[in-house]
C-alpha positions as CSV (number, residue, x, y, z in Angstrom):
1,X,0.0,-0.3,0.0
2,X,2.9,2.4,0.6
3,X,3.7,2.6,-2.9
4,X,0.3,4.1,-3.8
5,X,0.8,7.1,-1.8
6,X,2.7,9.2,-4.4
7,X,-0.1,8.3,-7.2
8,X,-2.7,9.6,-4.6
9,X,-0.7,12.7,-4.2
10,X,-0.6,13.3,-7.9
11,X,-4.2,13.0,-8.5
12,X,-5.4,14.9,-5.8
13,X,-2.8,17.9,-6.5
14,X,-3.8,17.8,-9.9
15,X,-7.4,17.9,-9.0
16,X,-8.5,14.7,-11.0
17,X,-11.3,12.3,-10.3
18,X,-9.9,8.8,-9.6
19,X,-10.6,5.6,-8.0
20,X,-8.8,3.5,-5.7
21,X,-8.6,0.2,-7.6
22,X,-7.4,-2.9,-5.5
23,X,-6.4,-5.9,-7.7
24,X,-6.8,-9.2,-5.7
25,X,-5.2,-12.3,-7.7
26,X,-4.3,-15.4,-6.5
27,X,-1.5,-15.6,-3.8
28,X,-2.0,-11.7,-3.0
29,X,-2.9,-10.5,0.4
30,X,-6.2,-9.8,0.5
31,X,-7.8,-6.3,1.7
32,X,-11.3,-4.8,2.7
33,X,-12.2,-1.7,1.0
34,X,-12.9,0.0,4.4
35,X,-9.3,-1.0,5.6
36,X,-7.8,0.1,2.0
37,X,-9.6,3.6,2.7
38,X,-8.6,4.1,6.0
39,X,-4.9,3.2,5.5
40,X,-4.4,5.4,2.8
41,X,-6.8,8.0,4.1
42,X,-8.9,8.0,0.9
43,X,-11.8,10.8,1.2
44,X,-15.4,9.2,1.5
45,X,-16.4,10.8,-2.0
46,X,-13.3,8.3,-3.7
47,X,-14.6,5.1,-4.8
48,X,-12.3,2.1,-3.8
49,X,-13.0,-0.9,-5.6
50,X,-11.9,-4.6,-5.1
51,X,-11.3,-6.0,-8.6
52,X,-9.6,-8.9,-10.3
53,X,-8.0,-7.5,-13.3
54,X,-8.3,-11.1,-15.0
55,X,-12.2,-11.1,-15.1
56,X,-13.3,-8.7,-17.8
57,X,-16.5,-7.8,-15.8
58,X,-14.4,-6.6,-12.9
59,X,-12.3,-4.3,-14.9
60,X,-15.7,-2.9,-16.7
61,X,-17.3,-2.1,-12.9
62,X,-14.0,-0.4,-12.1
63,X,-14.0,1.7,-15.3
64,X,-17.5,2.3,-14.7
65,X,-17.0,3.5,-11.4
66,X,-14.2,5.8,-12.5
67,X,-16.5,7.4,-15.1
68,X,-19.4,7.8,-12.7
69,X,-16.9,9.4,-10.5
70,X,-15.6,11.8,-13.0
71,X,-19.1,13.0,-14.1
72,X,-20.1,13.3,-10.5
73,X,-17.1,15.4,-9.8
74,X,-17.3,17.5,-13.0
75,X,-19.6,20.9,-13.3
76,X,-22.7,21.0,-15.1
């Protein structure tokens, strides 16, 4: 998780909408979305997605969350 902080800092400093996607795969340590949010101090309005990048539907759901968040964050 410590490797995530530079990316989070970049997106926040630029004001870009983002989601946090946690890729669970065989043999990886499992994290709960709430634990990730707390560990990374991710604000409540930022989606934290638990996904498996090998599964197409999981990737689609994560991308839809990003697009939805970007639309919600953009002025009308």
